[in-house]
Structures are given as structure tokens and as C-alpha cells.
C-alpha positions in Angstrom: 90.5 119.0 86.3 87.3 117.5 84.6 83.7 117.5 85.9 81.4 115.2 84.0 82.5 115.5 80.4 83.5 118.9 80.1 86.6 120.9 81.6 85.7 122.5 84.8 86.9 126.0 83.9 86.0 127.7 87.3 88.0 124.9 89.4 90.9 125.1 87.1 91.0 129.0 87.6 90.4 128.7 91.4 93.0 126.2 91.8 95.6 127.9 89.6 95.1 131.1 91.7 95.7 129.2 94.8 98.8 127.8 93.5 100.2 130.9 92.2 99.7 132.7 95.6 101.4 129.9 97.4 104.5 130.7 95.3 104.8 134.5 96.1 106.6 133.5 99.3 109.1 131.6 97.4 107.5 128.1 97.8 108.3 125.8 94.7 105.3 123.5 93.5 105.8 120.5 91.3 102.4 119.7 90.2 101.2 116.2 88.5 97.8 116.3 86.8 95.9 113.2 86.5 93.9 112.0 83.6 90.4 112.4 84.9 87.5 112.0 82.8 89.6 112.2 79.3 91.6 109.4 80.4 88.6 107.1 81.5 86.9 108.0 78.2 89.9 107.3 76.1 90.9 104.0 77.8 87.4 102.8 77.6 87.1 103.8 73.9 90.5 101.8 73.5 89.2 98.9 74.9 86.2 99.0 72.8 88.3 99.2 69.7 90.1 95.9 70.7 92.9 97.1 72.6 93.7 94.7 75.7 97.1 95.0 76.4 97.8 96.9 79.7 101.0 98.6 78.3 99.2 100.3 75.3 96.3 101.2 77.7 98.4 103.1 79.8 100.2 105.1 76.8 96.5 106.2 76.1 96.0 107.4 79.8 99.4 109.1 79.9 98.5 110.9 76.7 95.3 112.4 78.3 97.5 113.3 81.5 99.8 115.3 79.5 97.0 117.0 77.6 95.4 118.1 80.9 98.9 119.1 82.1 99.2 121.6 79.3 95.7 123.1 79.8 96.9 123.7 83.5 100.1 125.1 82.6 98.5 127.4 80.3 96.4 128.8 82.7 99.1 129.5 85.2 101.0 131.1 82.5 98.0 133.6 82.0 97.9 134.2 85.5 101.7 135.6 85.1 102.9 132.7 87.4 106.5 131.8 87.0 105.6 128.2 85.4 107.9 126.1 83.1 107.1 126.5 79.7 107.6 122.7 78.8 105.2 119.7 80.4 108.1 117.3 81.1 108.0 113.7 80.5 110.1 112.7 83.5 110.3 113.6 86.8 114.1 114.1 86.6 113.4 116.6 83.9 110.7 118.4 86.2 113.2 118.5 89.2 115.5 120.1 87.0 113.1 122.7 85.8 112.1 123.3 89.5 115.5 125.0 89.7 114.8 127.7 87.6 110.9 128.0 88.1 108.7 128.3 90.8 106.2 125.8 89.2 106.4 123.1 87.0 103.1 120.8 85.7 103.6 117.7 84.3 101.3 114.5 83.5 102.2 111.0 83.6 105.7 109.3 82.7 105.9 105.8 81.8 103.5 102.7 81.5 103.2 100.9 85.0 103.3 104.3 86.9 100.2 106.1 88.0 100.2 109.8 88.4 100.3 109.1 92.3 103.7 107.3 91.8 105.1 110.2 89.7 103.8 112.8 92.2 105.8 110.9 94.9 108.9 110.2 92.5 108.8 114.0 91.8 108.9 114.9 95.6 112.1 112.5 95.7 113.9 113.8 93.0 113.2 117.3 94.0 114.3 116.7 97.3 111.0 117.4 98.9 110.1 115.9 102.3 106.2 115.8 101.6 103.8 115.2 98.9 100.0 115.8 98.6 97.7 113.7 96.7 94.6 115.7 95.6 91.7 113.2 94.9 87.8 112.8 95.1 87.6 111.7 98.5 87.9 113.5 102.0 90.2 111.0 103.8 91.9 107.8 103.6 89.4 105.3 104.6 89.6 101.6 105.8 87.7 100.6 103.1 86.4 102.4 99.8 83.6 104.9 101.1 81.8 104.5 97.9 80.7 101.2 98.3 80.9 101.0 102.3 78.8 103.5 104.0 80.3 102.7 107.5 84.0 103.1 106.1 86.2 104.9 108.9 88.2 107.8 107.9 91.6 108.4 109.2 92.9 112.0 110.2 96.4 110.6 110.7 98.2 107.3 110.0 101.7 106.1 109.0 103.0 104.8 105.6 102.8 101.1 107.1 99.2 101.5 107.9 98.7 103.1 104.3 100.2 100.0 102.6 98.0 97.8 104.5 95.0 99.3 103.3 96.3 99.7 99.4 98.1 96.5 99.1 101.6 95.4 97.9 103.2 97.6 95.3 101.8 96.0 92.0 100.5 97.8 89.2 96.8 97.4 88.9 96.3 98.6 85.2 94.9 101.6 83.6 92.0 103.2 84.9 91.5 101.7 88.1 90.2 104.0 91.5 92.5 103.4 94.2 93.0 105.9 97.0 96.8 105.9 96.6 98.8 104.0 94.1 100.6 101.2 96.1 103.4 101.4 94.1 103.7 105.2 95.0 103.1 104.3 98.6 106.4 101.9 98.4 108.2 104.9 96.9 107.4 107.2 99.9 108.2 104.3 102.4 111.6 103.7 100.8 112.5 107.5 100.8 110.5 108.8 103.8 108.3 111.1 102.1 105.2 112.1 104.2 102.0 112.0 102.5 98.8 114.0 102.5 95.4 113.3 101.1 92.6 115.8 100.4 89.5 116.2 98.3 91.0 118.3 95.5 87.2 119.6 94.8 87.4 121.6 98.1 89.8 124.2 97.2 90.2 125.6 100.7 91.8 122.5 101.8 94.4 122.6 99.2 94.9 126.4 100.1 95.5 125.4 103.7 97.6 122.6 103.0 100.0 124.7 101.0 99.9 127.3 103.5 101.1 124.9 106.3 97.7 124.9 108.2 95.1 122.5 109.4 93.2 120.9 106.6 90.3 118.5 106.2 92.2 115.3 105.2 94.6 112.6 106.3 98.3 113.3 107.2 100.5 109.9 106.2 103.5 110.2 108.4 106.6 108.3 107.7 107.2 105.2 109.7 
């Protein structure tokens, strides 16, 4: 949602149009918005003010995700999409709202759960079979591409392969940049949820994924 220090209005409008169009055929979409720049800035400021407890830093990040979610929800509403009026605070509440709305937008839930994990839990509670993670890289790589120019991208893999890359299901604290949160990966393994990862800045990929078409990114199949 954020580009630099400002809200990327063009991205928000374009993404909301893609999502609204995807629901025209009856598809229901649960959206979990991350904290982005706002969360990173607020967490950094909290640390500089002397806050060191991971629980408290997570709360700062969660508040940022909910602010972002409300912005995105409002844009969808302006586009006349059938979006829930509330930004739910639990995945159970979000799943219940999806019974009466085409779209539900939420942010984080509780400390210890990144928005990746929230997204996958929402898929579980909504009886979905797949979940898409829109992030800032094109694929899952064998190592972080930002620091490793020779990192190998994967078009397809399974959840066990992904877990070997991201590590055991342990919380890494507020703000780290991991391709998919390892706690969320474990939830996907436990509940047979297929994952997909794509670059959310390249919205044509998101449109293709929602339409069930081939897209540039990684499919992570159940084991």
C-alpha cells in the first residue's frame, strides 16, 4: 500500500478495481493488509523511544495494518464493491463477515502473528483451499535476492520445500522481511492450504491469479 513515505494512491485504486472486478462472478475475497512503511516507521520510532518488548512492538505494527486496511476498505466502498463495513480484528470474525459480503478487509490480529499468518488463518477459517501472498519480490528464492544476486527463483515447490527455506515456525519479532512467515507456513501445512507468492506491485499478476490464469510467481503446493 505504501511507496516511500506516502500512500500510493494509484496502486490502491488500481488494486481495488481488480479486486472488485474479480468478485463480479461471485468470488469472495478476504484481504489482509500489511503494515508496510507505516508499520516500519512506527516500530522504528517506538524503539527509539525506548520500547524493546516484542509484544509491545507487535501492537504498534498491528495498529498500522488496521489503519491501512481501513484506507483500502474505504476505497473499495467508494467503488461500490460489496465490502464489509467493519475491519475485523480476528480471522473468525472476518470469515463470518464473508458469509454476507463479497469482500472483507482486515489487518493484523494479535502479537506473534504476522499478516502472512493471518492471511493463511483466514483461508482456513473461510474453508478456502488456497491463499495468495502479494509481496515485494517476484518469486520464492532459495535465498534473499536482495543480498544474493545469484539467488534461484522457484516457479513451483511444495510446502515442505518452503519451510526448509523460511525455517521453523517461530516468531521473529515485529518488522523483519521474510518471504513468507514461517508460522503461517506451518498453518498451511497443517491445513492443506495451497499458497501462491507474487509481486504485489505488478498488479497484472494479481489479476491473473484471481482469474485462475497463469501468472509470474511461485505456486506452493500441499505436500
